BALO-767345 format. One record per residue (C-alpha): residue number from 1; x, y, z; residue in three letters. Coordinates in nm, 4 decimals. Example, Ala and Ser with C-alpha at 12.3 -4.5 7.8 and 13.67 -1.06 7.14 Angstrom:
R, 1, 1.2300, -0.4500, 0.7800, ALA
R, 2, 1.3670, -0.1060, 0.7140, SER
REM end
This chain:
R, 1, -0.0027, 0.0050, -0.0051, MET
R, 2, 0.1466, 0.3499, -0.0967, ARG
R, 3, -0.0388, 0.6127, 0.0672, VAL
R, 4, 0.0068, 0.9912, -0.0114, LEU
R, 5, -0.1395, 1.2270, 0.2575, SER
R, 6, -0.2018, 1.5903, 0.1411, VAL
R, 7, -0.2746, 1.8819, 0.3648, VAL
R, 8, -0.2587, 2.2555, 0.3436, HIS
R, 9, 0.0299, 2.3432, 0.5930, ASN
R, 10, 0.2812, 2.2145, 0.7903, HIS
R, 11, 0.3062, 2.2422, 1.1774, SER
R, 12, 0.6816, 2.3851, 1.1563, SER
R, 13, 0.5154, 2.6857, 0.9919, LEU
R, 14, 0.1694, 2.6674, 1.1435, HIS
R, 15, 0.0926, 2.4491, 1.4355, PRO
R, 16, -0.2760, 2.3866, 1.3781, GLY
R, 17, -0.4798, 2.0764, 1.4591, GLY
R, 18, -0.5319, 1.9698, 1.1051, THR
R, 19, -0.1561, 1.9785, 1.0320, GLU
R, 20, -0.0563, 1.7881, 1.3431, MET
R, 21, -0.3291, 1.5332, 1.2662, MET
R, 22, -0.2180, 1.4772, 0.9116, ALA
R, 23, 0.1419, 1.4615, 1.0141, GLU
R, 24, 0.0615, 1.2183, 1.3051, GLY
R, 25, -0.1389, 1.0006, 1.0873, LEU
R, 26, 0.1398, 0.9938, 0.8145, HIS
R, 27, 0.3842, 0.9048, 1.0662, SER
R, 28, 0.1662, 0.6207, 1.1706, ALA
R, 29, 0.1250, 0.4865, 0.8247, TYR
R, 30, 0.4910, 0.4770, 0.7733, ARG
R, 31, 0.5383, 0.2561, 1.0756, GLU
R, 32, 0.3147, -0.0037, 0.9536, ARG
R, 33, 0.4577, -0.3067, 0.7495, PRO
R, 34, 0.3645, -0.3208, 0.3962, GLY
R, 35, 0.2837, 0.0595, 0.3947, VAL
R, 36, 0.5004, 0.3278, 0.2035, GLU
R, 37, 0.3918, 0.6782, 0.2944, ALA
R, 38, 0.4577, 1.0340, 0.1710, ARG
R, 39, 0.3118, 1.3726, 0.2851, LEU
R, 40, 0.2557, 1.6506, 0.0751, LEU
R, 41, 0.2027, 1.9906, 0.2631, ALA
R, 42, 0.0921, 2.3086, 0.0787, GLY
R, 43, 0.2631, 2.6404, 0.2077, VAL
R, 44, 0.1886, 2.9752, 0.1397, ASP
R, 45, 0.4678, 3.0852, -0.0918, PRO
R, 46, 0.5085, 3.3937, 0.1132, GLY
R, 47, 0.5997, 3.1914, 0.4376, LEU
R, 48, 0.9182, 3.0140, 0.3308, ARG
R, 49, 1.0938, 3.0454, -0.0027, PRO
R, 50, 1.1377, 2.7344, -0.2282, GLY
R, 51, 1.3809, 2.6308, -0.4852, LEU
R, 52, 1.3903, 2.8113, -0.8294, PRO
R, 53, 1.2347, 2.6309, -1.1092, GLY
R, 54, 1.0019, 2.3891, -0.9023, THR
R, 55, 0.6815, 2.4156, -0.6828, ALA
R, 56, 0.7918, 2.1041, -0.4832, ILE
R, 57, 1.0786, 2.0682, -0.2262, THR
R, 58, 1.1528, 1.8117, 0.0186, ALA
R, 59, 1.1353, 1.8776, 0.4010, LEU
R, 60, 1.5020, 1.8772, 0.5160, GLU
R, 61, 1.5753, 1.5707, 0.7427, GLY
R, 62, 1.2767, 1.3826, 0.6510, ASP
R, 63, 1.2762, 1.2331, 0.2940, PRO
R, 64, 0.8798, 1.1491, 0.3195, SER
R, 65, 0.7633, 1.5031, 0.3482, ILE
R, 66, 0.7476, 1.7407, 0.0661, PHE
R, 67, 0.6351, 2.1112, 0.0480, PHE
R, 68, 0.4214, 2.2465, -0.2410, PHE
R, 69, 0.4190, 2.6214, -0.2789, ARG
R, 70, 0.2817, 2.8084, -0.5583, ALA
R, 71, 0.0741, 3.1278, -0.5903, PRO
R, 72, -0.2474, 3.1223, -0.7576, GLY
R, 73, -0.5026, 2.9924, -0.5013, PHE
R, 74, -0.8294, 3.1472, -0.4253, ASP
R, 75, -0.9473, 3.0596, -0.0672, PRO
R, 76, -1.2948, 3.1648, -0.1350, VAL
R, 77, -1.3499, 2.9619, -0.4277, GLU
R, 78, -1.1365, 2.6832, -0.3047, GLN
R, 79, -0.9982, 2.6928, -0.6708, SER
R, 80, -0.6704, 2.7556, -0.8446, ARG
R, 81, -0.6716, 3.0260, -1.0906, TYR
R, 82, -0.3176, 2.9241, -1.1991, SER
R, 83, -0.3147, 2.5381, -1.2949, LEU
R, 84, 0.0498, 2.5316, -1.4292, GLU
R, 85, 0.2017, 2.4053, -1.0912, PRO
R, 86, -0.0532, 2.1267, -1.0753, LEU
R, 87, -0.0216, 2.0180, -1.4222, LEU
R, 88, 0.3697, 1.9997, -1.4236, TYR
R, 89, 0.5056, 1.9636, -1.0787, ASP
R, 90, 0.2489, 1.7933, -0.8896, VAL
R, 91, 0.1547, 1.5552, -1.1945, SER
R, 92, 0.5223, 1.4606, -1.2046, TRP
R, 93, 0.5289, 1.4005, -0.8215, PHE
R, 94, 0.2249, 1.1690, -0.8499, LEU
R, 95, 0.3664, 0.9713, -1.1222, ARG
R, 96, 0.6838, 0.9291, -0.9509, ASP
R, 97, 0.5318, 0.7874, -0.6105, PHE
R, 98, 0.2376, 0.6264, -0.7815, ARG
R, 99, 0.0037, 0.6101, -0.4782, PRO
R, 100, -0.2665, 0.3661, -0.4642, ASN
R, 101, -0.4252, 0.5718, -0.1763, ILE
R, 102, -0.4499, 0.9466, -0.1662, VAL
R, 103, -0.5791, 1.0666, 0.1615, HIS
R, 104, -0.6396, 1.4624, 0.1524, ILE
R, 105, -0.6972, 1.6482, 0.4615, HIS
R, 106, -0.7297, 1.9898, 0.3026, HIS
R, 107, -0.7548, 2.1794, -0.0254, PHE
R, 108, -0.6136, 2.5216, 0.0600, ASN
R, 109, -0.3275, 2.6011, -0.1674, GLN
R, 110, -0.3906, 2.2821, -0.3854, PHE
R, 111, -0.7633, 2.3753, -0.5050, GLY
R, 112, -1.0383, 2.1388, -0.5741, LEU
R, 113, -0.8876, 2.0754, -0.9106, GLU
R, 114, -0.6343, 1.8455, -0.7450, PHE
R, 115, -0.8993, 1.5809, -0.7188, LEU
R, 116, -0.9453, 1.5987, -1.1111, LYS
R, 117, -0.5732, 1.5586, -1.1438, LEU
R, 118, -0.5291, 1.2679, -0.9347, VAL
R, 119, -0.8226, 1.1112, -1.1168, ARG
R, 120, -0.6510, 1.1677, -1.4349, LYS
R, 121, -0.2876, 1.0734, -1.3279, GLU
R, 122, -0.4049, 0.7795, -1.1055, LEU
R, 123, -0.7253, 0.6264, -1.2451, PRO
R, 124, -0.7034, 0.3186, -1.0177, ARG
R, 125, -0.6183, 0.5011, -0.6917, ALA
R, 126, -0.8555, 0.5409, -0.4126, ARG
R, 127, -0.9151, 0.9061, -0.3059, ILE
R, 128, -1.0393, 0.9882, 0.0698, TYR
R, 129, -1.0910, 1.3415, 0.1953, VAL
R, 130, -1.0954, 1.4159, 0.5757, THR
R, 131, -1.3042, 1.7198, 0.6417, LEU
R, 132, -1.1386, 1.8918, 0.9275, HIS
R, 133, -1.3422, 2.2027, 0.8917, ASP
R, 134, -1.6185, 2.3858, 0.6835, TYR
R, 135, -1.3920, 2.5698, 0.4240, TYR
R, 136, -1.5894, 2.3904, 0.1317, LEU
R, 137, -1.9124, 2.5097, 0.2573, ILE
R, 138, -1.8119, 2.8774, 0.3946, CYS
R, 139, -1.5715, 3.1130, 0.2287, GLY
R, 140, -1.5063, 3.3170, 0.5443, ARG
R, 141, -1.2199, 3.1052, 0.6376, ASP
R, 142, -1.4322, 2.8049, 0.6957, GLY
R, 143, -1.5785, 2.9430, 1.0043, LEU
R, 144, -1.9575, 2.9375, 0.9123, LEU
R, 145, -1.9549, 3.2769, 1.1038, PHE
R, 146, -2.1002, 3.5764, 0.9188, ASN
R, 147, -1.9613, 3.9364, 0.8795, SER
R, 148, -2.2167, 4.0345, 1.1670, ASP
R, 149, -2.0586, 3.8182, 1.4122, GLY
R, 150, -2.3274, 3.5417, 1.4061, GLU
R, 151, -2.3032, 3.1643, 1.3512, ARG
R, 152, -2.4253, 3.0787, 0.9911, CYS
R, 153, -2.6328, 2.7595, 1.0238, SER
R, 154, -2.7836, 2.7761, 0.6692, GLU
R, 155, -2.5354, 2.9293, 0.4224, PRO
R, 156, -2.7090, 3.0259, 0.1090, THR
R, 157, -2.6014, 3.2279, -0.2054, PRO
R, 158, -2.7790, 3.5575, -0.0545, ASP
R, 159, -2.6142, 3.5006, 0.2882, ARG
R, 160, -2.2672, 3.4525, 0.1322, CYS
R, 161, -2.3219, 3.7573, -0.0862, PHE
R, 162, -2.3747, 3.9549, 0.2389, ASN
R, 163, -2.0286, 3.8545, 0.3559, CYS
R, 164, -1.8731, 3.9144, 0.0154, PHE
R, 165, -2.0695, 4.1890, -0.1547, PRO
R, 166, -1.8103, 4.2137, -0.4439, GLU
R, 167, -1.9173, 3.8790, -0.5572, ARG
R, 168, -2.2701, 3.7948, -0.6937, SER
R, 169, -2.5213, 3.5575, -0.5209, PRO
R, 170, -2.5091, 3.3489, -0.8602, ALA
R, 171, -2.1184, 3.2977, -0.8173, SER
R, 172, -2.1854, 3.1304, -0.4778, PHE
R, 173, -2.4650, 2.9106, -0.6326, ALA
R, 174, -2.2061, 2.8074, -0.8880, ALA
R, 175, -1.9393, 2.7643, -0.6071, ARG
R, 176, -2.1505, 2.5286, -0.4411, LYS
R, 177, -2.2068, 2.3183, -0.7680, GLU
R, 178, -1.8399, 2.3252, -0.8192, PHE
R, 179, -1.7455, 2.1875, -0.4734, VAL
R, 180, -1.9942, 1.9129, -0.5101, LEU
R, 181, -1.8950, 1.8270, -0.8415, LYS
R, 182, -1.5552, 1.7629, -0.7558, HIS
R, 183, -1.6189, 1.5924, -0.4185, LEU
R, 184, -1.7963, 1.3360, -0.6242, GLY
R, 185, -1.4594, 1.2380, -0.7539, LEU
R, 186, -1.3522, 1.1205, -0.4231, ALA
R, 187, -1.4302, 0.7660, -0.3049, ASP
R, 188, -1.5352, 0.8616, 0.0416, LEU
R, 189, -1.5437, 1.1603, 0.2615, LEU
R, 190, -1.4640, 1.1235, 0.6427, ILE
R, 191, -1.5735, 1.3490, 0.9131, ALA
R, 192, -1.4218, 1.3492, 1.2563, PRO
R, 193, -1.7360, 1.4263, 1.4323, SER
R, 194, -2.1040, 1.3705, 1.3774, ALA
R, 195, -2.1885, 1.7080, 1.4090, PHE
R, 196, -1.9535, 1.8045, 1.1088, LEU
R, 197, -2.1056, 1.5156, 0.9047, ARG
R, 198, -2.4650, 1.6647, 0.9807, GLU
R, 199, -2.3448, 2.0089, 0.8664, ARG
R, 200, -2.2173, 1.8746, 0.5196, PHE
R, 201, -2.5281, 1.6575, 0.4785, VAL
R, 202, -2.7740, 1.9434, 0.5486, ALA
R, 203, -2.5583, 2.1511, 0.2850, TRP
R, 204, -2.6117, 1.8896, 0.0252, GLY
R, 205, -2.3751, 1.5994, 0.0396, LEU
R, 206, -2.5317, 1.2546, 0.0175, ALA
R, 207, -2.5417, 1.0897, 0.3578, GLY
R, 208, -2.3920, 0.7555, 0.2107, ASN
R, 209, -2.1039, 0.9740, 0.0826, LYS
R, 210, -1.9596, 1.0513, 0.4288, ILE
R, 211, -1.8518, 0.8404, 0.7126, ALA
R, 212, -1.7253, 0.9225, 1.0549, VAL
R, 213, -1.3902, 0.8250, 1.1936, ILE
R, 214, -1.2857, 1.0018, 1.4941, ARG
R, 215, -0.9649, 1.1604, 1.5418, ASN
R, 216, -0.6997, 1.0112, 1.8044, GLY
R, 217, -0.4035, 1.1692, 1.9770, TRP
R, 218, -0.1150, 1.0326, 2.1844, SER
R, 219, 0.0835, 1.3017, 2.3653, PRO
R, 220, 0.3846, 1.2328, 2.5556, ASP
R, 221, 0.2311, 1.1853, 2.8929, VAL
R, 222, 0.5499, 1.0680, 3.0540, GLY
R, 223, 0.5423, 1.0170, 3.4270, GLU
R, 224, 0.1920, 1.0106, 3.5387, GLN
R, 225, 0.0592, 1.2986, 3.7520, GLN
R, 226, 0.0655, 1.1972, 4.1358, THR
R, 227, -0.0397, 1.5335, 4.2902, LEU
R, 228, -0.3537, 1.7278, 4.2716, LEU
R, 229, -0.2889, 2.0545, 4.0609, PRO
R, 230, -0.3732, 2.3657, 4.2151, ASP
R, 231, -0.7601, 2.3728, 4.1650, PRO
R, 232, -0.7457, 2.7512, 4.0995, ARG
R, 233, -0.5293, 2.6979, 3.7890, SER
R, 234, -0.6796, 2.7530, 3.4348, PHE
R, 235, -0.5025, 2.7143, 3.1051, ALA
R, 236, -0.6087, 2.8010, 2.7533, LEU
R, 237, -0.3915, 2.6625, 2.4578, PHE
R, 238, -0.3910, 2.7091, 2.0718, GLY
R, 239, -0.4026, 3.0033, 1.8302, ASN
R, 240, -0.5322, 3.3204, 1.9935, LEU
R, 241, -0.8156, 3.4684, 1.7786, ARG
R, 242, -1.1529, 3.6250, 1.8052, GLU
R, 243, -1.3636, 3.3003, 1.6997, THR
R, 244, -1.1660, 3.0915, 1.9404, LYS
R, 245, -1.3129, 3.2901, 2.2053, GLY
R, 246, -1.0048, 3.4047, 2.3463, THR
R, 247, -1.1378, 3.7525, 2.4504, LEU
R, 248, -1.4554, 3.6129, 2.5908, VAL
R, 249, -1.2460, 3.3654, 2.8134, ALA
R, 250, -1.0184, 3.6315, 2.9502, ILE
R, 251, -1.2830, 3.9053, 3.0149, ARG
R, 252, -1.4850, 3.6058, 3.2165, ALA
R, 253, -1.1743, 3.5076, 3.3923, PHE
R, 254, -1.0813, 3.8605, 3.5165, LEU
R, 255, -1.4360, 3.9179, 3.6232, GLU
R, 256, -1.4429, 3.5740, 3.8169, ALA
R, 257, -1.0991, 3.6540, 3.9598, ALA
R, 258, -1.2124, 4.0240, 4.0724, ASP
R, 259, -1.5131, 3.8668, 4.2699, ALA
R, 260, -1.3006, 3.5918, 4.4277, SER
R, 261, -1.0659, 3.5713, 4.7234, GLU
R, 262, -0.8813, 3.2722, 4.5909, GLN
R, 263, -0.7011, 3.4645, 4.3094, LYS
R, 264, -0.6984, 3.2124, 4.0255, PRO
R, 265, -0.4464, 3.2168, 3.7588, VAL
R, 266, -0.4859, 3.1844, 3.3868, LEU
R, 267, -0.1904, 3.0426, 3.1761, ASN
R, 268, -0.2200, 3.1030, 2.8084, ILE
R, 269, -0.0112, 2.9117, 2.5531, TYR
R, 270, -0.0314, 3.0159, 2.2060, GLY
R, 271, -0.0033, 3.3259, 1.9733, SER
R, 272, -0.2171, 3.5661, 1.7707, ALA
R, 273, -0.0881, 3.4573, 1.4291, LEU
R, 274, -0.2316, 3.6452, 1.1072, TYR
R, 275, -0.4749, 3.8258, 1.3351, GLN
R, 276, -0.5899, 4.1864, 1.2724, ARG
R, 277, -0.4220, 4.4631, 1.4805, GLU
R, 278, -0.7483, 4.5653, 1.6394, GLU
R, 279, -0.7766, 4.2109, 1.8118, PHE
R, 280, -0.4037, 4.2078, 1.9030, LYS
R, 281, -0.4335, 4.5463, 2.0836, GLU
R, 282, -0.7444, 4.4430, 2.2621, GLU
R, 283, -0.5690, 4.1130, 2.3931, LEU
R, 284, -0.2766, 4.2895, 2.4959, ALA
R, 285, -0.4540, 4.5526, 2.6883, SER
R, 286, -0.6552, 4.2805, 2.8753, LEU
R, 287, -0.3564, 4.0936, 2.9601, VAL
R, 288, -0.1598, 4.4061, 3.0717, ASP
R, 289, -0.4368, 4.5089, 3.3017, GLY
R, 290, -0.4595, 4.1677, 3.4460, ALA
R, 291, -0.1218, 4.1656, 3.6547, GLY
R, 292, -0.0340, 3.8141, 3.7693, ASP
R, 293, -0.3615, 3.6742, 3.7124, LEU
R, 294, -0.3126, 3.6088, 3.3501, VAL
R, 295, 0.0136, 3.4939, 3.2211, ARG
R, 296, 0.1085, 3.4751, 2.8453, MET
R, 297, 0.3561, 3.2001, 2.7510, HIS
R, 298, 0.3581, 3.2447, 2.3779, GLY
R, 299, 0.3894, 2.9784, 2.1280, ARG
R, 300, 0.4610, 2.6537, 2.2388, TYR
R, 301, 0.6041, 2.3109, 2.1156, ASP
R, 302, 0.4932, 1.9527, 2.1806, ARG
R, 303, 0.7644, 1.9355, 2.4538, ASP
R, 304, 0.5999, 2.2307, 2.6392, ASP
R, 305, 0.2675, 2.0511, 2.6478, LEU
R, 306, 0.2999, 1.7959, 2.9156, ALA
R, 307, 0.4458, 2.0345, 3.1924, PRO
R, 308, 0.1901, 2.3044, 3.1057, ALA
R, 309, -0.0896, 2.0657, 3.1391, LEU
R, 310, 0.0443, 1.9062, 3.4560, ARG
R, 311, 0.0250, 2.2661, 3.6117, ARG
R, 312, -0.3283, 2.3302, 3.4971, ALA
R, 313, -0.6532, 2.1878, 3.6727, ALA
R, 314, -0.8996, 2.3222, 3.4270, TRP
R, 315, -0.8623, 2.3608, 3.0452, VAL
R, 316, -1.0718, 2.6188, 2.8604, LEU
R, 317, -1.1864, 2.5594, 2.5101, VAL
R, 318, -1.4109, 2.8826, 2.4540, PRO
R, 319, -1.4503, 2.8940, 2.0721, SER
R, 320, -1.7571, 3.0853, 1.9376, ILE
R, 321, -1.7775, 2.9043, 1.6082, TRP
R, 322, -1.8490, 2.5387, 1.5557, TRP
R, 323, -1.5304, 2.3620, 1.5979, GLU
R, 324, -1.5210, 2.0077, 1.4567, ASN
R, 325, -1.2840, 1.7913, 1.6722, ALA
R, 326, -1.0350, 2.0225, 1.8782, PRO
R, 327, -0.7199, 1.8458, 1.9324, LEU
R, 328, -0.6663, 2.0181, 2.2738, VAL
R, 329, -0.9763, 1.8208, 2.4346, ILE
R, 330, -0.7747, 1.5000, 2.3440, ASN
R, 331, -0.4689, 1.6534, 2.5035, GLU
R, 332, -0.6337, 1.7681, 2.7980, ALA
R, 333, -0.8087, 1.4439, 2.8428, PHE
R, 334, -0.4925, 1.2364, 2.8253, SER
R, 335, -0.3791, 1.4231, 3.1262, PHE
R, 336, -0.7131, 1.3839, 3.3143, LYS
R, 337, -0.7765, 1.7436, 3.3005, ARG
R, 338, -1.1595, 1.8257, 3.2910, PRO
R, 339, -1.2539, 2.0647, 2.9995, VAL
R, 340, -1.4705, 2.3860, 3.0234, LEU
R, 341, -1.5875, 2.4203, 2.6611, CYS
R, 342, -1.8501, 2.6188, 2.4627, SER
R, 343, -2.1939, 2.4346, 2.4272, ASP
R, 344, -2.1784, 2.3800, 2.0408, ILE
R, 345, -2.0481, 2.1825, 1.7649, GLY
R, 346, -1.7677, 1.9108, 1.8114, GLY
R, 347, -1.6806, 2.0422, 2.1366, MET
R, 348, -2.0143, 1.9766, 2.3012, ALA
R, 349, -1.9928, 1.6305, 2.1196, GLU
R, 350, -1.6398, 1.5483, 2.2713, ALA
R, 351, -1.7154, 1.6593, 2.6283, VAL
R, 352, -1.9898, 1.5319, 2.8577, ARG
R, 353, -2.1496, 1.7883, 3.0487, ASP
R, 354, -2.0880, 1.7759, 3.4187, ARG
R, 355, -1.9405, 1.4325, 3.3681, VAL
R, 356, -1.5717, 1.4872, 3.2291, ASP
R, 357, -1.6062, 1.8708, 3.1802, GLY
R, 358, -1.8559, 2.1523, 3.1658, MET
R, 359, -2.0626, 2.3095, 2.8796, HIS
R, 360, -2.0858, 2.6847, 2.8774, VAL
R, 361, -2.2856, 2.8915, 2.6521, ARG
R, 362, -2.0857, 2.9978, 2.3637, ALA
R, 363, -1.9843, 3.3603, 2.3612, GLY
R, 364, -2.1401, 3.4638, 2.6880, ASP
R, 365, -1.9077, 3.6356, 2.9139, VAL
R, 366, -2.1529, 3.6178, 3.2120, ALA
R, 367, -2.1921, 3.2405, 3.1744, ALA
R, 368, -1.8319, 3.1786, 3.1641, TRP
R, 369, -1.7717, 3.3888, 3.4603, ARG
R, 370, -2.0282, 3.1891, 3.6538, GLU
R, 371, -1.8733, 2.8572, 3.5603, VAL
R, 372, -1.5110, 2.9666, 3.6405, ILE
R, 373, -1.6257, 3.1038, 3.9755, GLU
R, 374, -1.8066, 2.7613, 4.0578, HIS
R, 375, -1.5087, 2.5382, 3.9680, VAL
R, 376, -1.2174, 2.7579, 4.0950, SER
R, 377, -1.0655, 2.5928, 4.3882, GLY
R, 378, -1.3460, 2.3292, 4.3954, ASN
R, 379, -1.1190, 2.0221, 4.4721, GLU
R, 380, -1.4070, 1.7742, 4.5009, ILE
R, 381, -1.5641, 1.8684, 4.1633, LEU
R, 382, -1.2247, 1.8366, 3.9921, TRP
R, 383, -1.1687, 1.5043, 4.1340, ARG
R, 384, -1.5047, 1.4063, 4.0311, LYS
R, 385, -1.4690, 1.5082, 3.6625, LEU
R, 386, -1.1134, 1.4039, 3.6348, SER
R, 387, -1.2013, 1.0491, 3.7518, ALA
R, 388, -1.4713, 1.0133, 3.4807, ALA
R, 389, -1.2523, 1.1005, 3.1959, ILE
R, 390, -1.2445, 0.7920, 2.9688, ALA
R, 391, -0.9097, 0.6677, 2.8113, PRO
R, 392, -0.8201, 0.8725, 2.5178, VAL
R, 393, -0.8577, 0.7273, 2.1629, ARG
R, 394, -0.4948, 0.7099, 2.0405, THR
R, 395, -0.3440, 0.8130, 1.7140, LEU
R, 396, -0.2505, 0.4725, 1.6368, ASP
R, 397, -0.6183, 0.3433, 1.6794, GLU
R, 398, -0.7364, 0.6321, 1.4364, ALA
R, 399, -0.4668, 0.5161, 1.1896, ALA
R, 400, -0.5639, 0.1512, 1.2219, SER
R, 401, -0.9494, 0.2551, 1.1370, ASP
R, 402, -0.8105, 0.4436, 0.8332, TYR
R, 403, -0.5871, 0.1656, 0.7053, LEU
R, 404, -0.8658, -0.1043, 0.7555, ALA
R, 405, -1.0898, 0.1258, 0.5699, LEU
R, 406, -0.8275, 0.1729, 0.2851, PHE
R, 407, -0.7823, -0.2133, 0.2636, GLU
R, 408, -1.1483, -0.2994, 0.2553, ARG
R, 409, -1.2136, -0.0635, -0.0294, ARG
R, 410, -0.9017, -0.1880, -0.2058, ARG
R, 411, -1.0162, -0.5434, -0.1936, ALA
R, 412, -1.3793, -0.4696, -0.2829, ALA
REM end
């Protein structure tokens, strides 16, 4: 079995959950006997220069990972207006490796035309697409979050036009047909959460075209935690941005801390990559005014995760958009850390309210303040929720499910 994984970025440049899942599965595929694996990561040409004369270069130190960088991608249309890099460099790459399984995690940088290219160059290959977000449905960074700051449960051409008045409603109707037609070239689509599957089926995908395979993750837990963490310690991980609920969580935490004699502490791990200046200024203002209550640690590596989670009692996942399957929940559960999450999307699906964490009304500062006040310093509640956390599904288990699926369909 020769498996090519395709993803829109690489964690060395942008440490996002999709990138880390794609790379983790790729590594797991490589370790299996009888499997040869490569990964092709799309890279924004402005982030790192390539070599002259080619759109594809190998990652130094790992001969199984390659970068594809070429201008000419439209993120709203999910299409390339410059197909030359696909027709030449990527075609050569496909013919050289000859994968019989192509596992696509994202179309950013590549465009949906990549599906047609694979079908042309590798007519007998099986194509699988894991849908990690809603980019194919929503042109606003796949957030299903409109320009008025509201979640968009039913994207229509007219609603999309409200977000992109420079494009006609008819263009969004054509965009939907373009997306669905190209997805029809895949053998199967895969959703990591039932919620995401429901969103795509409601949008127009046939139910029998999309299956659910849940993500797995295997962080380096190392020595097991033996001491109870300070039950006043909170942590927030990941990219800091408005739709991640970063400002909601900080405001709520500061209000809760102001009303408490216990003086809880919030540790924030991550950075505001590619965010607008107004957001970064507001974030800096809140943190500067918080004193020692809020501590910023900046971008973190995987080696930093274990000690950070050992220090934390409660992990916040306050996103105000419909997350699919946030990696941070698996990471927190691996360390038996209860999760306080927004009550929507894949977050609410992954966390059992008042069993192994708590649901909080998305975007509601008052609701978040109330929950933070309730759990801060509550050792009895922490022990109850922590003890109920089930063993986390591992990355190896997820890879086994994917490989079993690939093998069954190859044999069919």
